[in-house]
C-alpha positions as CSV (number, residue, x, y, z in Angstrom):
1,M,88.4,65.1,82.0
2,K,90.3,68.1,83.5
3,H,91.7,70.7,81.2
4,E,95.4,70.9,81.4
5,L,96.5,74.5,81.6
6,N,99.2,75.7,79.3
7,I,101.4,78.8,78.9
8,G,99.3,81.6,77.5
9,D,96.0,80.5,78.9
10,L,93.7,83.2,80.2
11,I,92.3,82.9,83.7
12,V,90.2,85.4,85.6
13,S,90.4,86.1,89.4
14,R,87.2,85.1,91.3
15,D,87.8,87.9,93.8
16,T,88.6,90.9,91.6
17,G,87.4,89.8,88.1
18,K,90.8,90.8,86.6
19,P,92.3,88.7,83.9
20,C,95.6,87.0,84.4
21,L,97.9,84.8,82.3
22,I,99.7,81.5,82.8
23,V,103.4,82.3,81.9
24,G,105.0,79.2,83.2
25,V,104.3,75.5,84.1
26,R,106.4,73.0,86.0
27,D,106.0,69.8,87.9
28,G,105.6,70.1,91.6
29,R,107.2,68.0,94.3
30,Q,104.0,66.2,95.4
31,N,102.2,63.5,93.5
32,E,98.7,64.0,92.1
33,Y,96.0,62.9,94.5
34,G,95.2,59.2,93.8
35,N,97.9,58.8,91.2
36,L,101.5,58.0,92.3
37,G,102.9,58.2,88.8
38,R,102.1,61.8,88.0
39,K,103.3,65.0,89.8
40,R,101.0,67.9,90.6
41,K,101.5,71.0,88.4
42,V,102.7,74.4,89.6
43,Y,101.7,77.5,87.5
44,R,103.4,80.9,87.2
45,I,100.7,83.5,87.1
46,F,101.2,87.0,85.6
47,D,98.8,89.3,87.5
48,H,99.1,93.0,86.5
49,G,102.9,93.4,86.8
50,R,103.3,90.7,89.5
51,E,104.4,87.1,88.9
52,Y,104.0,84.3,91.4
53,W,103.8,80.5,91.5
54,L,100.6,78.6,92.6
55,H,99.7,74.9,92.8
56,D,97.1,73.5,90.4
57,I,94.5,73.2,93.2
58,E,94.9,76.8,94.3
59,V,94.6,78.0,90.7
60,R,91.3,76.2,90.2
61,A,90.0,77.6,93.5
62,K,91.0,81.2,93.0
63,F,90.5,81.6,89.2
64,V,87.9,81.0,86.6
65,I,89.5,79.2,83.6
66,H,88.6,80.5,80.2
67,L,88.9,77.9,77.4
């Protein structure tokens, strides 16, 4: 079962090792792979003064998720 990321979750960049926070979550435009009833998630990342949106697949590829 995949962990659903929530606002306030800590993630760490695989490239730099710097911690980041999830500060926003919304449904994306595309459906989840293999599931027509659910939308993919888009996460707003706070990264040392910058904020940007990334799709769920990108977040899992670029960051280590700390539970």
